[in-house]
C-alpha positions as CSV (number, residue, x, y, z in Angstrom):
1,M,31.4,39.4,-15.3
2,T,28.6,41.8,-14.0
3,A,24.9,41.3,-14.1
4,K,22.0,43.2,-13.8
5,K,20.2,41.1,-11.7
6,K,21.4,38.9,-8.9
7,F,21.8,35.2,-9.4
8,S,23.2,32.4,-8.1
9,R,25.7,30.3,-10.4
10,R,28.0,27.2,-10.2
11,S,31.8,28.0,-9.8
12,V,33.9,27.0,-12.7
13,M,36.1,24.4,-11.9
14,A,39.6,25.2,-11.3
15,G,41.3,22.0,-12.9
16,G,41.5,21.5,-16.6
17,A,39.2,19.3,-18.5
18,A,40.0,15.5,-19.4
19,L,40.4,16.4,-23.0
20,T,40.6,13.8,-25.8
21,A,43.7,12.9,-27.9
22,G,42.4,15.0,-30.7
23,A,41.9,18.3,-29.0
24,V,45.2,19.7,-29.5
25,T,44.5,23.5,-29.1
26,S,45.6,24.9,-25.9
27,W,43.2,26.6,-23.5
28,V,45.4,29.9,-23.9
29,R,45.7,30.3,-27.7
30,P,42.0,30.4,-28.8
31,A,41.4,32.9,-25.6
32,S,44.3,35.3,-26.4
33,A,43.4,35.4,-30.2
34,Q,40.4,37.1,-29.2
35,G,42.5,40.4,-28.4
36,R,41.0,43.3,-26.3
37,Q,37.6,43.9,-27.2
38,A,34.6,46.4,-26.3
39,P,32.4,45.4,-23.1
40,I,29.4,43.7,-24.4
41,T,25.9,43.0,-23.0
42,I,24.1,39.8,-23.1
43,V,20.2,39.3,-22.5
44,I,19.5,35.9,-21.3
45,N,16.9,34.0,-19.6
46,Q,17.1,32.6,-16.2
47,S,17.0,28.6,-17.0
48,P,18.3,25.4,-15.9
49,W,21.4,26.0,-18.2
50,F,22.0,29.4,-17.1
51,N,24.6,28.6,-14.2
52,G,26.6,26.7,-16.8
53,F,26.7,29.6,-19.4
54,S,27.5,32.3,-16.7
55,G,30.3,30.1,-15.6
56,A,31.6,29.7,-19.2
57,V,31.5,33.7,-19.3
58,D,33.6,34.0,-16.1
59,A,36.2,31.7,-17.9
60,Y,36.2,34.1,-20.8
61,E,36.6,36.9,-19.0
62,K,39.6,35.4,-17.1
63,A,41.3,34.1,-20.3
64,T,40.8,37.5,-22.4
65,G,40.2,40.2,-20.1
66,N,37.2,41.3,-21.9
67,K,34.1,42.3,-20.0
68,V,30.6,40.8,-20.5
69,T,27.3,41.9,-18.7
70,L,24.6,39.4,-18.4
71,D,21.0,40.9,-18.2
72,V,19.1,37.8,-16.5
73,N,15.4,37.7,-16.9
74,P,12.4,35.3,-16.9
75,F,11.9,33.5,-20.4
76,A,9.1,35.7,-21.2
77,G,10.9,38.9,-20.0
78,S,14.0,38.1,-22.0
79,L,12.2,37.7,-25.4
80,E,10.2,40.9,-24.7
81,K,13.5,42.7,-24.0
82,Q,15.1,41.3,-27.1
83,R,12.2,42.3,-29.2
84,N,12.4,46.0,-27.9
85,S,15.9,46.4,-28.3
86,V,16.2,45.3,-31.9
87,R,13.5,47.7,-32.8
88,A,15.0,50.9,-31.2
89,N,17.6,53.4,-32.6
90,Q,20.4,51.8,-31.0
91,G,20.3,48.3,-29.4
92,Q,20.8,47.8,-25.9
93,Y,22.2,44.2,-26.3
94,D,25.0,43.1,-28.5
95,L,24.1,39.5,-28.4
96,L,20.8,37.9,-28.3
97,T,20.2,34.6,-26.8
98,M,17.2,33.4,-29.2
99,N,15.4,30.6,-28.2
100,G,14.6,27.8,-31.2
101,L,11.0,28.6,-31.3
102,F,11.3,32.4,-31.9
103,F,14.6,33.2,-33.9
104,V,12.7,33.0,-37.0
105,E,11.0,36.5,-36.3
106,F,14.5,38.1,-35.6
107,Y,15.8,36.7,-39.0
108,Q,12.9,37.5,-41.0
109,G,12.5,41.0,-39.5
110,G,16.0,42.0,-40.4
111,F,17.0,42.5,-36.9
112,I,20.1,40.2,-36.9
113,T,23.3,40.8,-38.7
114,P,24.6,38.0,-40.6
115,V,27.8,36.8,-39.3
116,H,29.7,37.4,-42.6
117,D,28.8,40.9,-42.7
118,I,30.8,41.4,-39.5
119,D,33.5,39.1,-40.4
120,P,33.9,37.3,-43.7
121,G,36.5,34.9,-42.7
122,F,34.5,33.4,-39.8
123,K,33.6,29.7,-40.0
124,L,31.4,27.8,-37.8
125,D,33.3,24.9,-36.6
126,P,32.5,21.6,-38.1
127,Q,31.9,19.7,-34.8
128,V,29.2,22.3,-33.7
129,A,25.8,20.8,-34.1
130,T,23.5,22.8,-36.6
131,F,20.1,21.9,-35.1
132,D,18.2,21.3,-38.2
133,D,20.1,24.2,-40.2
134,T,18.5,26.7,-37.8
135,P,21.6,29.0,-37.7
136,F,21.2,29.6,-41.4
137,W,18.7,31.8,-42.9
138,D,17.7,32.2,-46.8
139,A,15.8,35.4,-46.7
140,Q,14.4,35.4,-50.3
141,N,12.7,31.9,-49.5
142,K,12.2,32.6,-46.0
143,T,13.6,29.1,-44.9
144,V,16.4,27.8,-42.9
145,T,18.9,26.2,-44.9
146,S,22.9,25.7,-44.9
147,K,22.6,25.3,-48.7
148,T,21.5,28.7,-49.4
149,G,21.3,30.4,-46.4
150,K,23.6,32.9,-44.7
151,L,25.0,32.1,-41.3
152,M,23.0,34.3,-38.7
153,G,24.7,33.1,-35.2
154,V,26.3,30.4,-33.2
155,P,24.7,27.5,-31.5
156,I,25.1,28.4,-27.6
157,N,22.7,25.6,-25.9
158,P,21.6,22.3,-27.3
159,N,18.3,21.9,-25.3
160,I,16.4,18.8,-26.5
161,P,14.2,16.8,-24.1
162,L,15.6,13.3,-22.9
163,L,13.7,10.6,-20.9
164,Y,15.1,10.8,-17.1
165,Y,14.4,7.9,-15.1
166,R,15.4,6.2,-11.8
167,T,17.9,3.8,-12.2
168,D,17.9,2.7,-8.5
169,L,14.1,1.9,-8.9
170,Y,14.8,0.2,-12.4
171,Q,17.3,-2.1,-10.9
172,Q,15.0,-2.9,-7.9
173,K,12.0,-3.9,-10.2
174,G,14.3,-5.3,-13.0
175,L,13.0,-3.1,-15.5
176,K,14.7,-2.3,-19.0
177,V,15.0,1.1,-20.5
178,P,11.9,1.9,-22.5
179,T,12.2,2.3,-26.4
180,T,8.6,2.4,-27.1
181,W,5.6,4.4,-25.4
182,D,3.9,1.2,-24.1
183,E,7.1,0.1,-22.5
184,L,7.2,3.5,-20.8
185,L,3.6,3.4,-19.6
186,A,4.2,-0.2,-18.4
187,N,7.4,0.9,-16.5
188,A,5.6,4.0,-15.0
189,K,2.6,1.8,-14.0
190,A,5.0,-0.5,-12.2
191,L,6.6,2.3,-10.2
192,H,3.3,4.3,-9.6
193,N,2.8,4.7,-5.8
194,P,1.4,7.8,-5.2
195,P,1.5,10.1,-3.2
196,N,4.9,9.1,-2.4
197,L,6.1,8.4,-5.8
198,Y,4.7,8.9,-9.3
199,G,5.2,7.1,-12.1
200,M,5.6,10.0,-14.6
201,V,5.5,13.7,-14.3
202,Q,4.6,15.7,-17.3
203,R,4.9,19.2,-18.0
204,G,1.3,19.9,-18.6
205,A,0.8,23.6,-17.7
206,R,0.4,26.8,-19.9
207,E,3.9,28.3,-19.9
208,T,5.8,29.7,-23.0
209,T,6.0,26.6,-24.8
210,G,5.0,24.3,-21.6
211,V,2.8,21.7,-22.3
212,T,3.6,22.2,-26.2
213,Y,7.1,21.4,-25.9
214,D,6.5,18.6,-23.6
215,W,3.9,17.1,-26.0
216,F,5.5,17.4,-29.5
217,P,7.9,14.0,-28.9
218,Y,4.7,12.2,-28.7
219,L,3.3,13.8,-31.6
220,W,6.0,13.3,-34.0
221,S,7.1,9.6,-32.7
222,H,3.5,8.6,-33.3
223,G,3.6,10.0,-37.0
224,G,1.9,13.2,-36.5
225,N,2.9,16.7,-37.7
226,L,1.7,20.4,-37.5
227,F,2.2,21.2,-41.3
228,R,2.1,18.9,-44.2
229,N,5.7,19.7,-45.6
230,E,7.1,23.0,-44.1
231,K,10.4,22.8,-45.9
232,E,8.8,22.6,-49.2
233,G,6.5,25.6,-48.3
234,D,3.1,23.6,-47.8
235,Y,1.8,24.9,-44.6
236,S,-1.3,22.9,-44.9
237,V,-2.5,22.1,-41.2
238,V,-2.6,18.5,-40.4
239,I,-2.4,18.8,-36.5
240,N,-6.0,17.2,-36.4
241,S,-4.9,13.9,-38.0
242,P,-5.9,10.5,-36.5
243,A,-1.9,10.0,-35.7
244,A,-2.0,13.3,-33.7
245,R,-5.0,12.1,-31.7
246,N,-3.1,8.8,-30.9
247,A,-0.3,10.8,-29.5
248,L,-2.5,13.1,-27.6
249,D,-4.7,10.3,-26.0
250,Y,-1.5,8.4,-25.0
251,Y,-0.1,11.5,-23.3
252,L,-3.6,11.8,-21.6
253,R,-3.5,8.1,-20.7
254,L,-0.2,8.3,-19.2
255,A,-1.1,11.2,-17.2
256,K,-4.2,9.6,-15.7
257,E,-2.8,6.3,-15.1
258,A,0.6,6.8,-13.9
259,G,0.9,10.7,-13.7
260,H,0.9,13.5,-11.3
261,P,-2.7,14.1,-10.1
262,N,-2.3,17.9,-11.2
263,T,-0.5,17.3,-14.5
264,G,-2.2,20.4,-16.0
265,G,-0.6,22.3,-13.3
266,Q,2.9,21.3,-13.7
267,T,5.4,23.8,-15.1
268,Q,8.9,22.8,-16.0
269,G,10.1,23.9,-12.6
270,Q,7.8,21.7,-10.9
271,V,8.8,18.8,-13.0
272,I,12.2,19.3,-12.0
273,Q,11.2,19.4,-8.5
274,N,9.5,16.3,-8.5
275,L,12.7,14.7,-10.0
276,V,15.1,16.1,-7.6
277,T,13.0,15.1,-4.4
278,G,12.4,11.7,-5.5
279,K,8.7,12.3,-6.2
280,S,8.9,11.1,-9.8
281,A,10.3,7.7,-11.4
282,H,10.3,9.5,-14.9
283,A,10.1,12.5,-16.7
284,I,10.6,14.0,-20.3
285,M,12.9,17.1,-19.6
286,V,15.4,19.2,-21.2
287,I,18.9,18.2,-20.9
288,A,19.7,21.6,-19.5
289,A,18.3,20.4,-16.2
290,W,20.9,17.6,-15.9
291,A,23.2,19.5,-13.4
292,Q,20.6,19.8,-10.9
293,M,20.0,16.1,-10.7
294,D,23.5,15.4,-9.1
295,D,23.7,18.5,-7.2
296,P,23.7,17.4,-3.5
297,T,22.2,20.7,-2.4
298,K,19.2,20.3,-4.4
299,S,18.9,16.8,-5.2
300,A,17.8,13.8,-3.0
301,V,18.2,11.4,-5.9
302,A,22.0,12.3,-6.7
303,G,23.6,9.6,-8.8
304,K,20.4,7.9,-9.3
305,I,18.9,9.3,-12.4
306,G,19.4,8.0,-15.7
307,F,19.1,9.3,-19.4
308,A,17.9,8.0,-22.6
309,V,16.4,9.1,-25.8
310,P,12.7,9.4,-25.6
311,P,10.5,6.5,-26.9
312,A,8.7,6.4,-29.9
313,A,5.4,4.2,-31.2
314,P,6.1,1.1,-33.4
315,G,7.2,2.0,-36.7
316,H,8.3,5.2,-36.0
317,M,11.7,7.1,-34.7
318,P,12.2,9.0,-31.6
319,A,11.6,12.7,-32.3
320,P,12.7,15.1,-29.6
321,P,12.0,18.6,-30.5
322,L,14.6,21.4,-30.5
323,G,14.5,23.8,-27.6
324,H,18.1,25.0,-28.4
325,F,19.2,28.8,-28.4
326,I,21.2,30.6,-31.0
327,G,23.4,33.6,-30.1
328,G,22.6,36.4,-32.8
329,I,24.1,39.5,-33.0
330,P,21.8,42.7,-33.5
331,H,21.7,45.0,-36.5
332,N,21.4,48.2,-34.5
333,V,24.6,48.1,-32.2
334,P,27.9,49.9,-33.1
335,K,30.2,48.0,-35.2
336,E,33.1,47.6,-32.5
337,R,30.3,45.8,-30.2
338,Q,29.3,43.5,-32.8
339,V,32.9,42.6,-33.3
340,A,33.4,42.1,-29.7
341,A,30.2,39.9,-29.4
342,L,31.6,37.7,-32.5
343,A,34.9,37.5,-30.7
344,F,33.0,35.9,-27.8
345,L,31.2,33.4,-30.1
346,R,34.2,32.4,-31.7
347,W,35.8,31.6,-28.4
348,F,32.6,30.0,-27.4
349,Q,32.5,27.4,-29.8
350,T,35.9,26.1,-29.3
351,Y,36.5,22.6,-27.8
352,E,38.2,24.1,-24.7
353,A,35.3,26.5,-24.1
354,Q,32.8,23.9,-24.5
355,V,34.5,21.6,-22.0
356,K,34.4,24.6,-19.6
357,L,30.8,25.0,-20.3
358,V,30.2,21.3,-19.2
359,E,32.1,21.7,-16.2
360,A,30.4,24.7,-15.1
361,G,27.0,22.9,-15.3
362,A,25.5,23.4,-18.9
363,P,25.3,20.9,-21.9
364,P,27.9,21.6,-25.2
365,V,27.0,22.0,-28.5
366,R,30.0,20.3,-29.9
367,Y,29.8,16.6,-30.9
368,D,33.2,15.7,-30.1
369,V,32.9,17.0,-26.7
370,L,29.6,14.5,-26.6
371,A,31.8,11.9,-27.8
372,S,35.0,12.2,-25.7
373,A,36.3,10.5,-22.7
374,M,34.2,12.9,-20.5
375,N,31.2,10.6,-21.3
376,Q,32.5,7.7,-19.3
377,K,32.6,9.7,-16.0
378,P,29.4,9.0,-14.0
379,E,28.4,12.9,-13.7
380,Y,28.5,13.0,-17.5
381,R,26.5,9.9,-18.2
382,W,23.9,12.0,-20.0
383,M,26.2,12.9,-22.7
384,K,25.7,9.7,-24.9
385,A,21.9,9.9,-25.0
386,L,22.1,13.6,-25.8
387,G,24.5,12.9,-28.6
388,E,22.2,10.2,-30.2
389,G,19.1,12.3,-29.3
390,L,20.5,15.3,-31.3
391,K,20.5,13.0,-34.4
392,H,16.9,12.7,-34.3
393,S,16.0,16.1,-33.2
394,R,13.5,18.2,-35.3
395,Q,12.7,22.0,-35.3
396,M,9.1,22.7,-34.2
397,W,8.2,25.3,-36.6
398,T,10.2,27.9,-38.6
399,V,7.6,30.7,-39.1
400,Q,7.9,34.1,-37.3
401,E,4.2,33.7,-36.1
402,G,5.9,31.0,-33.5
403,A,4.6,33.1,-30.4
404,Q,1.2,32.8,-31.7
405,L,1.3,29.1,-32.6
406,T,2.5,28.4,-28.9
407,A,-0.2,30.6,-27.3
408,V,-2.9,28.4,-29.4
409,F,-1.2,25.2,-28.4
410,D,-0.8,25.7,-25.0
411,V,-4.2,26.7,-24.1
412,R,-6.0,23.9,-26.1
413,L,-3.6,21.1,-24.9
414,N,-3.9,22.5,-21.3
415,Q,-7.5,22.1,-21.6
416,A,-7.3,18.5,-22.8
417,V,-5.0,17.6,-19.9
418,T,-7.4,19.1,-17.5
419,G,-10.4,17.5,-19.0
420,E,-11.8,20.8,-20.0
421,L,-11.7,19.4,-23.7
422,T,-11.6,16.1,-25.5
423,S,-8.5,15.1,-27.3
424,T,-10.7,15.3,-30.7
425,R,-12.0,18.9,-29.8
426,A,-8.8,20.2,-28.8
427,L,-7.1,19.2,-32.1
428,N,-9.9,20.3,-33.9
429,M,-9.4,23.8,-32.2
430,I,-5.8,24.0,-32.8
431,A,-6.1,23.2,-36.2
432,A,-8.8,25.9,-37.0
433,E,-7.0,28.5,-34.9
434,I,-3.7,28.0,-36.6
435,H,-5.1,27.7,-40.2
436,D,-6.6,31.0,-39.5
437,I,-3.0,32.5,-38.4
438,M,-1.4,30.9,-41.5
439,Q,-4.1,32.3,-43.6
440,K,-3.5,35.9,-42.4
441,G,0.2,35.6,-42.7
442,G,-0.1,34.9,-46.4
443,Y,1.2,31.2,-46.3
444,R,0.3,28.4,-48.8
445,T,-2.1,26.5,-46.4
446,G,-5.2,24.5,-45.9
447,R,-6.4,22.1,-43.2
448,L,-7.8,18.7,-42.8
449,P,-11.4,17.9,-42.1
450,D,-12.4,17.9,-38.5
451,L,-11.7,15.0,-36.7
452,T,-15.0,13.1,-35.6
């Protein structure tokens, strides 16, 4: 594997995986079935799961002899490169790693080639999670659905947030893993001892889906929502509901009573840093950060982090938002490179490839890998929580204006976290601004009256 930017990566383990009895396909067979393919280039973001993905790419190259170049960028830079490439006469990238919040603009713009246009016989493995049907696109109805939509890509990362918590501190204090937000607050307050230890560190900063992504588990699990019924085409904005205000008020209370003194400045990287340095007793963070928790070269709390599905308010279910990635093949690259990109995806979705991915440090997209004997090993203790969390996970939105929505949310929520806006004012402003975006986009929409 070559890369257009230097990066560190976790080595792929030399030994074979402890496969379940049901996994009878050998490592060699799916790899050799690919045949010699044209070299391909994948544009990807530098993220907590990158080392694992690059390790899997190394394994693919060794197994097949095919060459893959990774063009590695910051998150926003990767998105911009993808946008530019698909609009060129000939694309620079053969496989796009599309984030779950922005894939719709590529689908709706006609920039992604449906998989069956490349290979009519391709099948998404039934053990691969479909992430709220997001790999499928019904162009006529502009919606994601496996019933009438075409397969547009293969999931390559199952990012959802889980609750990370300090198992050693729980044992010392006799605490139980929380299933409600009130229980989490109580546990966080019991462990809060600033500046040595914060009860909870939240991702409250303005990033590309920073505080927005961090807050959505609170929103949905309090009974709030962004749109009234997106799947039915009703884009009436209901973000300024009493339930949404309860969710935001709780988020702010947690930050104030048991959180970091600068929650509004905490990025994803800083939250991870607080965890691995032992400065935080809790965080709700994407599963992609798992490998760093036990890395003795990075973590002071190796073996002391537990994982659970995020809590919910009474009467509601947990609702971790999807932050996954889908591998999509652009419309404007030569056919031989499209075929080569699909060969990689065909290999990537196999059980054996997914085991290699886990060994290299990234979570898998297959349910059977999550349920395998691997989850009994201490280093893979997060697998059960991820498998359970995926059952409750939801897509934040499925409109091509996702980048605009994120910009609105990140600014206003951050202003609420920093005290510049009240929760009421922040939600009313979000509702008004998103309603305007939806009106301009021609959606069937409306909005609730302002909260008072």
